[in-house]
C-alpha positions as CSV (number, residue, x, y, z in Angstrom):
1,A,-3.2,-3.7,-10.1
2,K,-5.1,-1.4,-7.7
3,M,-5.8,-4.0,-5.1
4,A,-2.2,-5.2,-5.1
5,T,-1.0,-1.6,-4.6
6,E,-3.4,-1.0,-1.8
7,T,-2.3,-4.2,-0.1
8,R,1.3,-3.3,-0.4
9,E,0.8,0.2,1.0
10,A,-1.2,-1.3,3.9
11,N,1.7,-3.7,4.6
12,L,4.3,-0.9,4.5
13,P,2.5,2.5,4.6
14,K,5.5,4.6,3.9
15,S,3.8,7.0,1.5
16,D,0.9,7.6,4.0
17,S,3.4,8.4,6.8
């Protein structure tokens, strides 16, 4: 479930911003 989460964040990096 880590890869899926990373992919989701990369698609919509809202937490990073």
